[in-house]
All heavy atoms as an XYZ file, in Angstrom:
1053
protein
N      72.015    207.263    358.389
C      72.193    208.519    357.830
C      73.558    208.640    357.148
O      73.679    209.238    356.122
C      72.079    209.577    358.971
C      72.150    210.984    358.530
S      70.739    211.357    357.475
C      70.865    213.153    357.499
N      74.557    207.925    357.654
C      75.946    207.940    357.049
C      75.873    207.287    355.669
O      76.489    207.808    354.736
C      76.893    207.185    357.897
C      77.789    208.158    358.680
O      77.707    209.333    358.517
N      78.520    207.631    359.656
N      75.137    206.176    355.541
C      75.017    205.503    354.232
C      74.301    206.380    353.264
O      74.699    206.412    352.056
C      74.332    204.183    354.411
C      75.053    203.234    355.287
C      74.473    201.906    355.155
N      75.329    201.174    354.274
C      75.065    200.019    353.776
N      73.978    199.380    354.040
N      75.906    199.384    352.916
N      73.267    207.145    353.716
C      72.565    208.027    352.772
C      73.454    209.184    352.301
O      73.570    209.541    351.148
C      71.352    208.596    353.459
C      70.622    209.594    352.596
C      70.046    209.210    351.405
C      70.623    210.915    352.906
C      69.435    210.084    350.560
C      70.036    211.886    352.095
C      69.420    211.469    350.853
N      74.218    209.724    353.274
C      75.149    210.852    352.918
C      76.154    210.369    351.885
O      76.550    210.917    350.936
C      75.850    211.424    354.155
C      74.953    212.388    354.832
C      75.779    212.997    356.012
C      74.948    214.051    356.706
N      75.717    214.698    357.769
N      76.661    209.097    352.150
C      77.656    208.564    351.243
C      77.049    208.316    349.817
O      77.641    208.639    348.836
C      78.172    207.195    351.819
O      78.769    207.426    353.035
C      79.166    206.507    350.871
N      75.811    207.799    349.854
C      75.080    207.686    348.555
C      74.953    208.997    347.823
O      75.269    209.072    346.616
C      73.713    207.037    348.775
C      72.835    207.148    347.600
C      72.986    206.249    346.539
C      71.863    208.124    347.440
C      72.167    206.334    345.438
C      71.073    208.233    346.348
C      71.218    207.347    345.303
N      74.565    209.999    348.465
C      74.383    211.326    347.882
C      75.722    211.823    347.364
O      75.782    212.383    346.314
C      73.698    212.269    348.868
S      71.999    211.905    349.150
N      76.738    211.696    348.192
C      78.011    212.245    347.825
C      78.575    211.455    346.592
O      79.024    212.117    345.667
C      79.035    212.188    349.012
C      78.603    213.180    350.036
C      80.522    212.410    348.542
C      79.407    212.995    351.411
N      78.445    210.171    346.644
C      78.974    209.361    345.459
C      78.170    209.675    344.256
O      78.691    209.863    343.142
C      78.874    207.880    345.832
C      79.162    207.046    344.596
C      79.940    207.489    346.931
N      76.811    209.763    344.342
C      76.038    210.111    343.213
C      76.392    211.475    342.645
O      76.530    211.685    341.400
C      74.525    210.097    343.587
O      74.178    208.826    343.979
N      76.495    212.471    343.573
C      76.893    213.792    343.120
C      78.217    213.894    342.508
O      78.401    214.503    341.494
N      79.181    213.224    343.143
C      80.541    213.180    342.602
C      80.566    212.548    341.158
O      81.184    212.989    340.343
C      81.512    212.527    343.516
C      81.665    213.442    344.854
C      82.873    212.313    342.916
C      82.494    212.835    345.928
N      79.813    211.412    341.168
C      79.824    210.717    339.794
C      79.298    211.577    338.744
O      79.924    211.725    337.696
C      78.971    209.447    339.945
C      78.793    208.590    338.738
C      80.227    208.091    338.261
C      77.860    207.448    338.919
N      78.152    212.183    339.003
C      77.611    213.116    337.978
C      78.538    214.329    337.721
O      78.763    214.766    336.567
C      76.255    213.641    338.367
C      75.110    212.784    338.097
C      73.819    213.331    338.713
C      74.891    212.489    336.605
N      79.217    214.788    338.809
C      80.123    215.898    338.635
C      81.349    215.501    337.794
O      81.759    216.247    336.882
C      80.601    216.376    339.978
O      79.618    217.050    340.623
N      81.946    214.317    338.097
C      83.112    213.890    337.401
C      82.752    213.758    335.887
O      83.510    214.288    335.008
C      83.603    212.498    337.842
C      84.388    212.590    339.129
C      84.396    211.550    339.988
C      85.133    213.722    339.393
C      85.135    211.625    341.133
C      85.895    213.770    340.578
C      85.917    212.711    341.473
N      81.713    213.133    335.562
C      81.262    212.983    334.160
C      81.007    214.323    333.518
O      81.524    214.652    332.491
C      80.106    211.904    334.001
C      79.724    211.850    332.567
C      80.598    210.574    334.518
N      80.136    215.052    334.193
C      79.738    216.264    333.547
C      80.842    217.352    333.518
O      81.009    218.069    332.530
C      78.494    216.853    334.263
O      78.722    217.221    335.556
N      81.533    217.480    334.640
C      82.618    218.447    334.577
C      83.733    218.111    333.560
O      84.141    218.926    332.760
C      83.315    218.542    335.936
C      82.688    219.485    336.966
C      83.439    219.324    338.291
C      82.749    220.892    336.518
N      84.156    216.902    333.649
C      85.228    216.499    332.746
C      84.843    216.524    331.264
O      85.602    216.889    330.441
C      85.788    215.110    333.126
O      84.807    214.158    332.954
N      83.617    216.072    330.976
C      83.260    216.031    329.609
C      82.696    217.334    329.125
O      83.196    217.839    328.108
C      82.058    214.970    329.508
C      81.757    214.629    328.076
C      82.097    213.420    327.561
C      81.144    215.541    327.243
C      81.779    213.091    326.284
C      80.866    215.265    326.013
C      81.180    214.028    325.483
N      81.805    217.961    329.840
C      81.134    219.170    329.353
C      81.994    220.386    329.367
O      81.896    221.269    328.516
C      79.812    219.412    330.182
N      82.873    220.512    330.293
C      83.662    221.689    330.445
C      85.107    221.473    330.001
O      85.921    222.429    329.780
C      83.642    222.234    331.873
C      82.260    222.655    332.286
C      82.254    223.199    333.727
O      83.255    223.167    334.436
N      81.102    223.652    334.121
N      85.537    220.203    329.923
C      86.897    219.995    329.528
C      87.898    220.388    330.592
O      89.107    220.536    330.424
N      87.421    220.544    331.827
C      88.294    220.985    332.923
C      88.463    219.820    333.857
O      87.553    219.181    334.353
C      87.565    222.122    333.738
C      88.337    222.463    334.942
C      89.496    223.067    334.950
C      87.700    222.250    336.242
C      90.191    223.496    336.055
C      88.406    222.623    337.364
C      89.599    223.232    337.237
O      90.237    223.564    338.426
N      89.746    219.481    334.151
C      90.057    218.363    334.932
C      90.977    218.691    336.104
O      92.189    218.710    335.944
C      90.702    217.226    334.058
S      89.585    216.694    332.829
N      90.444    219.052    337.250
C      91.365    219.472    338.375
C      92.094    218.342    339.067
O      92.934    218.561    339.921
C      90.370    220.176    339.360
C      89.074    219.484    339.101
C      89.116    219.102    337.613
N      91.759    217.058    338.742
C      92.513    215.949    339.353
C      92.596    214.825    338.348
O      92.091    214.838    337.282
C      91.711    215.482    340.624
S      90.271    214.647    340.242
N      93.342    213.849    338.740
C      93.633    212.693    337.875
C      92.392    211.971    337.455
O      92.223    211.515    336.334
N      91.382    211.867    338.299
C      90.106    211.149    338.023
C      89.374    211.915    336.923
O      88.833    211.302    336.007
C      89.283    210.945    339.274
C      88.104    209.963    339.034
C      88.574    208.658    338.487
C      87.380    209.719    340.379
N      89.285    213.205    337.050
C      88.619    214.076    336.015
C      89.296    213.783    334.636
O      88.613    213.500    333.659
C      88.718    215.583    336.285
C      87.848    216.020    337.377
C      87.936    217.407    337.638
C      86.844    215.271    337.927
C      87.098    217.968    338.637
C      86.051    215.826    338.878
C      86.151    217.170    339.284
O      85.382    217.660    340.214
N      90.629    213.764    334.604
C      91.355    213.613    333.405
C      91.094    212.165    332.830
O      90.915    211.977    331.624
C      92.858    213.791    333.625
N      91.039    211.161    333.762
C      90.756    209.813    333.369
C      89.411    209.720    332.698
O      89.187    209.124    331.661
C      90.831    208.896    334.542
O      92.199    208.980    335.020
C      90.562    207.435    334.148
N      88.345    210.299    333.331
C      86.963    210.232    332.833
C      86.918    210.836    331.448
O      86.318    210.321    330.500
C      85.986    210.836    333.839
C      84.609    211.016    333.223
C      85.876    210.043    335.060
N      87.449    212.119    331.299
C      87.420    212.779    330.117
C      88.086    211.965    329.022
O      87.559    211.777    327.896
C      88.098    214.128    330.142
C      88.063    214.920    328.887
C      88.782    216.219    329.053
O      89.555    216.474    329.925
N      88.522    217.149    328.116
N      89.286    211.416    329.297
C      89.995    210.620    328.255
C      89.217    209.352    327.934
O      89.103    209.060    326.716
C      91.331    210.252    328.885
C      92.205    209.484    327.895
C      93.532    209.118    328.497
C      94.342    208.280    327.542
N      95.491    207.708    328.144
N      88.632    208.717    328.928
C      87.939    207.458    328.681
C      86.636    207.751    327.773
O      86.398    207.001    326.844
C      87.428    206.833    329.986
C      88.564    206.291    330.863
C      89.371    205.175    330.220
O      88.744    204.240    329.580
O      90.560    205.235    330.273
N      85.909    208.768    328.099
C      84.716    209.082    327.295
C      85.137    209.471    325.851
O      84.564    208.929    324.909
C      83.906    210.239    327.953
C      83.180    209.700    329.234
C      82.873    210.746    326.975
C      82.519    210.737    329.971
N      86.176    210.314    325.813
C      86.604    210.736    324.464
C      87.102    209.610    323.547
O      86.753    209.464    322.419
C      87.680    211.798    324.568
O      87.116    212.990    325.176
N      87.953    208.736    324.207
C      88.586    207.667    323.414
C      87.656    206.427    323.243
O      87.647    205.931    322.197
C      89.852    207.194    324.103
C      90.991    208.231    324.035
C      92.192    207.763    324.804
O      92.265    206.638    325.345
O      93.206    208.577    324.824
N      87.011    206.031    324.327
C      86.282    204.813    324.248
C      84.902    204.938    323.543
O      84.449    203.913    322.915
C      86.122    204.246    325.675
C      87.418    203.706    326.217
C      87.422    203.451    327.695
N      86.391    202.502    328.136
C      86.258    202.122    329.476
N      87.114    202.643    330.341
N      85.338    201.270    329.828
N      84.237    206.121    323.603
C      82.925    206.201    322.935
C      83.030    206.607    321.483
O      82.046    206.346    320.733
C      82.093    207.156    323.747
C      81.775    206.811    325.166
C      80.735    207.845    325.768
C      81.161    205.421    325.245
N      84.107    207.236    321.075
C      84.290    207.634    319.721
C      83.054    208.412    319.223
O      82.393    207.978    318.260
C      84.581    206.462    318.830
C      85.937    205.768    319.181
C      86.129    204.550    318.350
C      87.431    203.801    318.634
N      87.966    203.791    319.985
N      82.670    209.428    319.914
C      81.498    210.268    319.605
C      81.725    211.088    318.311
O      82.769    211.547    318.077
C      81.226    211.218    320.758
C      80.977    210.597    322.091
C      80.822    211.702    323.129
C      79.737    209.702    322.116
N      80.581    211.237    317.585
C      80.568    212.156    316.502
C      80.495    213.510    317.080
O      80.155    213.737    318.316
C      79.333    211.932    315.601
O      78.171    212.247    316.332
C      79.311    210.497    315.049
N      80.674    214.554    316.262
C      80.558    215.921    316.750
C      79.148    216.218    317.292
O      78.931    216.834    318.294
C      80.883    216.889    315.619
C      82.378    216.928    315.287
O      83.216    216.443    316.082
O      82.747    217.373    314.246
N      78.152    215.646    316.586
C      76.750    215.896    317.045
C      76.504    215.212    318.318
O      75.891    215.774    319.214
C      75.790    215.317    315.859
O      76.098    215.971    314.653
C      74.343    215.474    316.303
N      76.965    213.927    318.459
C      76.848    213.263    319.672
C      77.518    213.945    320.868
O      76.998    214.075    321.987
C      77.361    211.816    319.623
C      76.537    210.825    318.822
C      77.239    209.542    318.655
O      78.418    209.450    318.416
N      76.453    208.420    318.832
N      78.678    214.409    320.577
C      79.481    215.108    321.633
C      78.685    216.378    322.114
O      78.611    216.571    323.336
C      80.814    215.598    321.080
C      81.755    216.176    322.162
N      81.615    217.472    322.559
C      82.775    215.562    322.840
C      82.595    217.683    323.476
N      83.238    216.567    323.655
N      78.165    217.140    321.147
C      77.369    218.336    321.529
C      76.144    217.925    322.394
O      75.851    218.621    323.357
C      77.003    219.110    320.331
N      75.499    216.895    321.996
C      74.284    216.524    322.657
C      74.581    215.967    324.068
O      73.934    216.284    325.087
C      73.503    215.530    321.851
C      72.088    215.241    322.386
C      71.176    216.461    322.346
O      71.463    217.475    321.645
O      70.141    216.425    323.021
N      75.566    215.158    324.170
C      75.931    214.547    325.509
C      76.445    215.696    326.468
O      76.090    215.710    327.590
C      77.072    213.435    325.371
C      77.623    213.056    326.722
C      76.455    212.263    324.667
N      77.134    216.601    325.834
C      77.634    217.788    326.628
C      76.402    218.517    327.215
O      76.330    218.910    328.401
C      78.432    218.731    325.767
O      79.601    218.018    325.362
C      78.866    219.972    326.537
N      75.387    218.786    326.426
C      74.203    219.484    326.853
C      73.487    218.692    327.951
O      73.139    219.288    328.954
C      73.206    219.689    325.597
C      71.932    220.457    326.049
C      70.822    220.313    324.971
N      70.424    218.968    324.779
C      69.573    218.318    325.575
N      69.192    218.869    326.679
N      69.237    217.050    325.294
N      73.339    217.399    327.762
C      72.651    216.574    328.732
C      73.412    216.600    330.074
O      72.802    216.783    331.134
C      72.574    215.123    328.222
C      71.650    215.030    327.038
C      72.152    214.190    329.371
C      71.742    213.717    326.259
N      74.756    216.480    330.066
C      75.568    216.464    331.312
C      75.581    217.784    332.000
O      75.548    217.837    333.236
C      76.969    215.866    331.007
C      76.951    214.422    330.590
C      78.355    213.987    330.159
C      76.386    213.523    331.633
N      75.596    218.885    331.225
C      75.582    220.175    331.854
C      74.237    220.383    332.633
O      74.232    220.937    333.748
C      75.781    221.272    330.819
C      77.156    221.481    330.356
C      77.273    222.610    329.412
N      78.689    222.765    329.142
C      79.116    223.416    328.029
N      78.331    223.920    327.197
N      80.434    223.505    327.824
N      73.142    220.045    331.984
C      71.860    220.159    332.672
C      71.810    219.262    333.906
O      71.287    219.629    334.966
C      70.688    219.797    331.719
C      69.346    219.986    332.286
C      68.218    219.614    331.290
C      66.856    219.842    331.916
N      66.649    219.351    333.246
N      72.275    218.034    333.727
C      72.392    217.105    334.915
C      73.047    217.624    336.057
O      72.599    217.512    337.212
C      72.884    215.750    334.470
N      74.167    218.302    335.781
C      74.996    218.899    336.850
C      74.246    219.961    337.542
O      74.219    220.033    338.794
C      76.262    219.418    336.254
C      77.116    220.074    337.339
C      78.482    220.463    336.773
N      79.222    221.192    337.832
C      79.786    222.331    337.622
N      79.783    222.923    336.452
N      80.465    222.916    338.604
N      73.539    220.833    336.763
C      72.782    221.930    337.346
C      71.626    221.303    338.207
O      71.429    221.842    339.327
C      72.229    222.786    336.186
C      71.404    223.959    336.625
C      70.995    224.754    335.403
C      69.906    225.729    335.748
N      69.413    226.484    334.562
N      70.903    220.353    337.672
C      69.847    219.733    338.437
C      70.327    219.032    339.739
O      69.706    219.106    340.795
C      69.088    218.695    337.549
C      68.349    219.374    336.402
O      68.186    220.596    336.380
O      68.011    218.632    335.480
N      71.439    218.360    339.631
C      72.074    217.712    340.778
C      72.474    218.683    341.823
O      72.252    218.425    343.005
C      73.197    216.816    340.350
C      73.785    215.971    341.397
C      75.205    216.156    341.731
N      75.646    217.485    341.325
C      76.860    217.889    341.207
N      77.826    217.155    341.425
N      77.160    219.033    340.807
N      73.069    219.793    341.398
C      73.532    220.818    342.348
C      72.292    221.343    343.093
O      72.364    221.602    344.336
C      74.225    221.931    341.678
C      75.603    221.533    341.250
O      76.119    220.519    341.707
O      76.205    222.329    340.414
N      71.181    221.528    342.455
C      69.943    222.034    343.051
C      69.431    221.019    344.125
O      69.047    221.396    345.254
C      68.855    222.320    342.057
N      69.490    219.765    343.805
C      69.058    218.692    344.778
C      69.957    218.629    345.914
O      69.531    218.509    347.050
C      69.029    217.306    343.975
C      67.929    217.148    343.016
C      68.075    215.854    342.244
C      66.534    217.186    343.707
N      71.289    218.735    345.691
C      72.249    218.656    346.780
C      72.071    219.915    347.757
O      72.204    219.768    348.945
C      73.616    218.531    346.391
C      73.979    217.216    345.705
C      75.407    217.182    345.163
C      73.728    216.069    346.648
N      71.726    221.060    347.120
C      71.452    222.241    347.918
C      70.202    222.041    348.829
O      70.231    222.354    350.040
C      71.198    223.451    347.081
O      72.401    223.740    346.286
C      70.869    224.715    347.824
N      69.200    221.392    348.267
C      67.959    221.113    349.109
C      68.365    220.087    350.176
O      67.831    220.175    351.356
C      66.923    220.507    348.230
C      66.150    221.494    347.451
C      65.017    220.960    346.646
N      64.237    219.894    347.375
C      63.603    218.913    346.676
N      63.782    218.761    345.391
N      62.947    217.981    347.405
N      69.217    219.174    349.869
C      69.571    218.152    350.882
C      70.296    218.746    352.062
O      70.078    218.299    353.228
C      70.526    217.097    350.231
C      70.960    215.975    351.095
C      69.754    215.053    351.457
C      72.019    215.173    350.474
N      71.076    219.779    351.831
C      71.822    220.331    352.983
C      71.114    221.527    353.663
O      71.736    222.113    354.554
C      73.196    220.787    352.462
C      74.066    219.667    351.930
N      74.417    218.648    352.783
C      74.505    219.390    350.711
C      75.177    217.805    352.043
N      75.175    218.208    350.821
N      69.869    221.690    353.380
C      69.021    222.666    354.156
C      68.950    222.190    355.551
O      68.747    221.017    355.775
C      67.714    222.947    353.441
C      67.812    223.536    352.109
C      66.422    223.576    351.387
O      65.448    222.970    351.878
O      66.332    224.177    350.355
N      68.970    223.097    356.545
C      68.797    222.645    357.931
C      67.466    222.107    358.196
O      66.435    222.398    357.537
C      69.066    223.941    358.730
C      68.887    225.055    357.783
C      69.117    224.491    356.325
N      67.412    221.252    359.215
C      66.121    220.691    359.766
C      65.361    219.836    358.751
O      64.179    219.834    358.707
C      65.192    221.826    360.222
O      65.851    222.611    361.180
N      66.098    219.061    357.997
C      65.488    218.122    357.099
C      64.926    216.870    357.892
O      65.590    216.337    358.782
C      66.501    217.531    356.079
C      66.786    218.457    354.905
C      65.694    218.457    353.971
C      65.978    219.169    352.747
N      64.841    219.559    352.079
N      63.696    216.518    357.572
C      63.090    215.328    358.176
C      63.583    214.122    357.359
O      64.051    214.233    356.243
C      61.538    215.390    358.173
O      61.141    215.325    356.802
C      61.016    216.611    358.838
N      63.417    212.960    358.016
C      63.835    211.719    357.297
C      63.033    211.579    355.989
O      63.598    211.092    354.964
C      63.556    210.535    358.188
C      64.576    210.391    359.253
C      64.383    209.124    360.052
C      65.377    209.065    361.207
N      65.267    207.790    361.967
N      61.750    211.990    356.049
C      60.893    211.879    354.796
C      61.464    212.851    353.737
O      61.476    212.485    352.519
C      59.452    212.221    355.091
C      58.789    211.170    356.025
C      59.148    211.343    357.490
O      59.597    212.386    357.918
O      59.015    210.330    358.212
N      61.853    214.027    354.127
C      62.311    215.005    353.081
C      63.685    214.492    352.528
O      63.965    214.635    351.331
C      62.543    216.368    353.722
C      61.233    217.054    354.074
C      61.422    218.285    354.899
O      62.262    218.300    355.812
O      60.632    219.237    354.760
N      64.531    213.942    353.419
C      65.766    213.371    352.890
C      65.524    212.212    351.918
O      66.178    212.171    350.906
C      66.639    212.864    354.114
C      67.139    214.149    354.871
C      67.832    212.044    353.651
C      67.740    213.819    356.232
N      64.587    211.358    352.283
C      64.262    210.288    351.371
C      63.744    210.785    350.098
O      64.043    210.263    348.970
C      63.283    209.285    352.058
C      62.933    208.118    351.195
C      64.160    207.245    350.923
O      64.970    206.990    351.770
N      64.304    206.833    349.704
N      62.943    211.809    350.085
C      62.388    212.351    348.901
C      63.483    212.943    347.956
O      63.526    212.750    346.810
C      61.486    213.528    349.245
C      60.834    214.256    348.000
C      59.920    215.390    348.392
O      59.206    215.303    349.392
O      59.973    216.417    347.686
N      64.472    213.650    348.547
C      65.630    214.073    347.794
C      66.429    212.884    347.197
O      66.879    212.977    346.105
C      66.507    215.041    348.580
C      67.796    215.394    347.826
C      65.732    216.288    349.030
N      66.647    211.936    348.028
C      67.313    210.732    347.569
C      66.652    210.046    346.372
O      67.274    209.701    345.426
C      67.434    209.683    348.719
C      68.121    208.428    348.339
C      68.215    207.487    349.452
N      68.892    206.300    349.032
C      68.829    205.108    349.656
N      68.176    204.968    350.744
N      69.552    204.147    349.201
N      65.316    210.005    346.426
C      64.562    209.451    345.256
C      64.682    210.320    344.031
O      64.813    209.808    342.944
C      63.069    209.299    345.698
C      62.833    208.236    346.724
O      63.616    207.379    346.987
N      61.639    208.335    347.456
N      64.694    211.646    344.242
C      64.886    212.579    343.105
C      66.293    212.455    342.506
O      66.446    212.503    341.342
C      64.621    213.979    343.540
C      63.179    214.272    343.837
C      62.933    215.684    344.240
O      63.439    216.624    343.585
O      62.193    215.816    345.260
N      67.304    212.161    343.351
C      68.666    211.907    342.786
C      68.667    210.704    341.975
O      69.205    210.668    340.933
C      69.706    211.872    343.938
C      69.892    213.285    344.589
C      71.005    211.308    343.482
C      70.677    213.321    345.884
N      68.052    209.624    342.494
C      67.979    208.364    341.743
C      67.286    208.547    340.391
O      67.674    208.067    339.375
C      67.319    207.263    342.526
C      68.234    206.772    343.641
C      67.522    205.777    344.502
O      66.295    205.780    344.750
N      68.237    204.810    345.068
N      66.157    209.284    340.399
C      65.395    209.557    339.162
C      66.231    210.362    338.237
O      66.172    210.127    337.022
C      64.123    210.303    339.536
C      63.006    209.424    340.171
C      61.791    210.202    340.527
C      60.835    209.424    341.339
N      59.664    210.162    341.755
N      66.990    211.312    338.780
C      67.872    212.147    337.839
C      68.868    211.238    337.229
O      69.088    211.380    335.951
C      68.537    213.256    338.676
C      69.576    214.038    337.925
C      68.896    214.753    336.775
C      70.274    215.005    338.882
N      69.565    210.358    337.929
C      70.520    209.481    337.351
C      69.893    208.626    336.266
O      70.469    208.420    335.184
C      71.148    208.550    338.367
C      72.194    209.275    339.294
C      72.858    208.340    340.262
O      72.505    207.128    340.297
O      73.712    208.796    341.026
N      68.689    208.107    336.546
C      68.031    207.275    335.553
C      67.588    208.085    334.267
O      67.727    207.638    333.183
C      66.723    206.670    336.131
C      67.020    205.608    337.203
C      65.831    205.224    338.063
O      64.688    205.720    337.723
O      65.975    204.513    339.040
N      67.139    209.339    334.478
C      66.763    210.179    333.402
C      67.988    210.562    332.516
O      67.891    210.583    331.314
C      66.045    211.498    333.918
N      69.098    210.893    333.187
C      70.333    211.205    332.429
C      70.716    209.993    331.629
O      71.053    210.122    330.475
C      71.450    211.673    333.445
C      72.786    211.732    332.730
C      71.089    213.020    334.054
N      70.774    208.799    332.217
C      71.168    207.652    331.500
C      70.289    207.443    330.297
O      70.683    207.128    329.162
C      71.130    206.414    332.400
C      71.763    205.268    331.631
C      71.591    203.906    332.384
N      72.233    202.811    331.621
C      71.667    202.291    330.472
N      70.512    202.752    330.041
N      72.232    201.326    329.835
N      68.941    207.585    330.526
C      67.987    207.388    329.413
C      68.215    208.423    328.284
O      68.106    208.033    327.086
C      66.558    207.469    329.940
N      68.403    209.630    328.657
C      68.611    210.638    327.654
C      69.924    210.407    326.883
O      69.968    210.545    325.710
C      68.661    212.030    328.354
C      68.387    213.138    327.384
C      68.148    214.473    328.031
O      68.120    214.564    329.284
O      68.026    215.450    327.293
N      71.003    210.031    327.614
C      72.215    209.723    326.930
C      72.080    208.526    326.007
O      72.608    208.405    324.849
C      73.420    209.502    327.961
C      73.767    210.878    328.519
C      74.631    208.788    327.287
C      74.779    210.878    329.544
N      71.277    207.490    326.461
C      71.026    206.320    325.651
C      70.300    206.687    324.306
O      70.448    206.011    323.341
C      70.227    205.344    326.463
N      69.580    207.778    324.294
C      68.846    208.217    323.078
C      69.802    208.741    322.119
O      69.525    208.916    320.887
C      67.743    209.154    323.423
O      68.258    210.456    323.806
N      70.996    209.166    322.547
C      71.995    209.828    321.696
C      73.073    208.821    321.220
O      73.479    208.844    320.095
C      72.716    210.912    322.436
C      73.840    211.559    321.555
C      71.682    212.013    322.786
N      73.380    207.913    322.023
C      74.408    206.895    321.698
C      73.881    205.657    321.098
O      72.744    205.293    321.350
C      75.181    206.489    322.950
C      75.820    207.636    323.829
C      76.562    207.056    325.042
C      76.801    208.444    322.945
N      74.738    204.925    320.319
C      74.268    203.663    319.816
C      74.537    202.577    320.883
O      75.133    202.912    321.894
C      74.907    203.320    318.451
C      76.463    203.169    318.553
O      77.044    202.825    319.656
O      77.092    203.448    317.551
N      74.123    201.415    320.618
C      74.121    200.317    321.702
C      75.639    200.059    322.163
O      75.831    200.050    323.362
C      73.521    199.078    321.198
C      73.425    197.983    322.238
C      72.627    198.431    323.538
O      71.669    199.155    323.401
O      73.026    197.932    324.584
N      76.564    199.852    321.270
C      77.963    199.676    321.708
C      78.508    200.818    322.492
O      79.183    200.632    323.534
C      78.787    199.420    320.428
C      77.778    199.004    319.395
C      76.510    199.679    319.778
N      78.189    202.080    322.107
C      78.640    203.229    322.812
C      77.974    203.223    324.250
O      78.624    203.559    325.206
C      78.362    204.495    322.076
C      79.158    204.753    320.897
C      78.643    205.943    320.124
O      77.433    206.112    319.865
N      79.534    206.826    319.634
N      76.720    202.912    324.324
C      76.053    202.925    325.617
C      76.598    201.884    326.560
O      76.748    202.115    327.733
C      74.520    202.728    325.345
C      73.702    203.126    326.551
S      73.910    204.879    326.939
C      73.666    204.810    328.696
N      76.875    200.714    325.957
C      77.490    199.675    326.831
C      78.900    200.191    327.358
O      79.209    200.002    328.517
C      77.730    198.386    326.019
C      76.446    197.682    325.701
C      76.603    196.509    324.784
O      77.652    196.206    324.281
N      75.533    195.797    324.545
N      79.622    200.895    326.533
C      80.896    201.434    326.954
C      80.744    202.535    328.020
O      81.471    202.596    328.946
C      81.744    201.861    325.760
C      83.195    202.011    326.036
C      83.900    200.728    326.441
O      83.508    199.652    326.016
O      84.898    200.840    327.222
N      79.694    203.379    327.793
C      79.424    204.415    328.718
C      79.094    203.829    330.119
O      79.547    204.245    331.120
C      78.228    205.257    328.191
C      77.879    206.360    329.146
C      78.522    207.578    329.192
C      76.794    206.238    330.063
C      78.201    208.541    330.084
C      76.509    207.171    331.005
C      77.148    208.353    330.967
N      78.275    202.835    330.091
C      77.890    202.122    331.373
C      79.139    201.533    332.024
O      79.238    201.541    333.282
C      76.877    200.984    331.139
C      75.477    201.546    330.831
O      75.234    202.772    331.177
O      74.742    200.812    330.215
N      80.087    200.941    331.200
C      81.301    200.508    331.819
C      82.103    201.612    332.499
O      82.664    201.436    333.598
C      82.185    199.825    330.723
C      81.733    198.437    330.329
C      82.721    197.884    329.280
C      82.201    196.671    328.629
N      83.182    196.188    327.594
N      82.212    202.689    331.804
C      82.960    203.876    332.353
C      82.281    204.326    333.675
O      82.989    204.538    334.699
C      83.033    205.045    331.349
C      83.853    204.673    330.146
C      83.530    206.319    332.001
C      83.735    205.606    328.919
N      81.019    204.487    333.676
C      80.303    204.860    334.908
C      80.501    203.844    336.037
O      80.819    204.266    337.159
C      78.786    205.085    334.597
C      77.981    205.225    335.868
C      78.564    206.240    333.675
N      80.477    202.613    335.691
C      80.682    201.573    336.737
C      82.104    201.608    337.273
O      82.331    201.552    338.456
C      80.461    200.174    336.047
O      80.701    199.202    336.955
N      83.068    201.818    336.351
C      84.553    201.980    336.830
C      84.723    203.163    337.747
O      85.349    203.061    338.763
C      85.423    202.003    335.604
C      85.497    200.760    334.782
C      86.123    200.935    333.448
O      86.560    202.036    333.085
O      86.089    199.979    332.626
N      84.146    204.342    337.308
C      84.239    205.442    338.181
C      83.541    205.305    339.496
O      84.035    205.641    340.573
C      83.664    206.697    337.481
C      83.511    207.951    338.353
C      84.510    207.100    336.212
N      82.339    204.618    339.526
C      81.569    204.363    340.722
C      82.423    203.488    341.634
O      82.475    203.712    342.863
C      80.305    203.718    340.455
C      79.398    203.664    341.592
C      77.959    203.129    341.263
N      77.327    203.830    340.202
C      76.410    204.806    340.446
N      76.030    205.045    341.650
N      75.774    205.353    339.457
N      83.091    202.467    341.111
C      83.959    201.607    341.930
C      85.082    202.450    342.595
O      85.392    202.221    343.736
C      84.514    200.457    341.069
C      83.499    199.388    340.763
C      84.153    198.331    339.887
O      85.303    198.107    339.884
O      83.297    197.654    339.159
N      85.785    203.257    341.778
C      86.798    204.114    342.345
C      86.359    204.978    343.435
O      86.944    205.165    344.447
C      87.514    204.921    341.207
C      88.313    204.093    340.245
C      88.888    205.049    339.101
C      89.544    204.163    338.076
N      90.087    204.970    336.991
N      85.139    205.602    343.248
C      84.620    206.420    344.166
C      84.220    205.679    345.462
O      84.412    206.194    346.543
C      83.399    207.241    343.695
C      83.715    208.225    342.591
C      82.402    208.789    341.991
C      84.545    209.335    343.148
N      83.596    204.467    345.293
C      83.284    203.685    346.485
C      84.572    203.324    347.270
O      84.503    203.441    348.535
C      82.609    202.362    346.030
C      81.151    202.562    345.537
O      80.603    203.718    345.833
O      80.586    201.722    344.959
N      85.630    203.032    346.644
C      86.769    202.664    347.310
C      87.348    203.910    348.050
O      87.802    203.837    349.257
C      87.853    202.166    346.404
C      87.647    200.774    345.865
C      88.679    200.303    344.931
C      88.280    198.930    344.296
N      89.252    198.500    343.368
N      87.272    205.019    347.438
C      87.769    206.278    348.042
C      86.843    206.593    349.251
O      87.424    207.011    350.289
C      87.593    207.528    347.014
O      88.438    207.191    345.919
C      88.070    208.761    347.642
N      85.571    206.414    349.141
C      84.630    206.711    350.266
C      84.913    205.745    351.471
O      84.829    206.132    352.521
C      83.177    206.601    349.812
C      82.729    207.710    348.861
S      83.005    209.418    349.441
C      81.848    209.398    350.731
N      85.187    204.434    351.077
C      85.551    203.474    352.144
C      86.776    203.859    352.896
O      86.816    203.682    354.126
C      85.670    202.088    351.513
C      84.383    201.451    351.097
C      84.547    200.173    350.367
O      85.744    199.661    350.348
O      83.632    199.616    349.816
N      87.707    204.345    352.216
C      89.003    204.719    352.851
C      88.884    205.956    353.661
O      89.584    206.041    354.663
C      90.029    205.012    351.744
C      90.512    203.750    351.026
C      91.412    204.016    349.844
O      91.664    205.163    349.439
N      91.906    202.945    349.269
N      87.958    206.873    353.358
C      87.751    208.033    354.194
C      86.831    207.836    355.394
O      86.805    208.600    356.316
C      87.118    209.259    353.388
O      85.925    208.823    352.803
C      88.111    209.651    352.208
N      86.077    206.729    355.394
C      85.183    206.458    356.555
C      85.874    205.619    357.583
O      86.717    204.907    357.459
C      83.945    205.750    356.113
C      82.995    206.628    355.371
O      83.027    207.852    355.618
N      82.183    206.086    354.496
């Protein structure tokens, strides 16, 4: 159960960091600022790409928040928890696929690097808190 909660938290935080920092331009901590700067500088998005990626990430954040709300409902069975976990994984895959339809191959490779770097930082943070 602890590993699952960690997975959900890391997934949620990852989507939040990317969507909050990029879509809203609001960075309450150093990591938000880093993600926003990395996406802006490293991807070199056109105005059209920026608008589309912003739309995708805002929707992803809304969908993820709904899933996390379901996850924290009382009396969840293991099967229900697994179902939510599967939906979170599907959401991450769908978001990546949708973003891939907007970015060119070099931009997508760089986006994947940014996501990987953020995930590593979050994993380290989660390890330190456990």
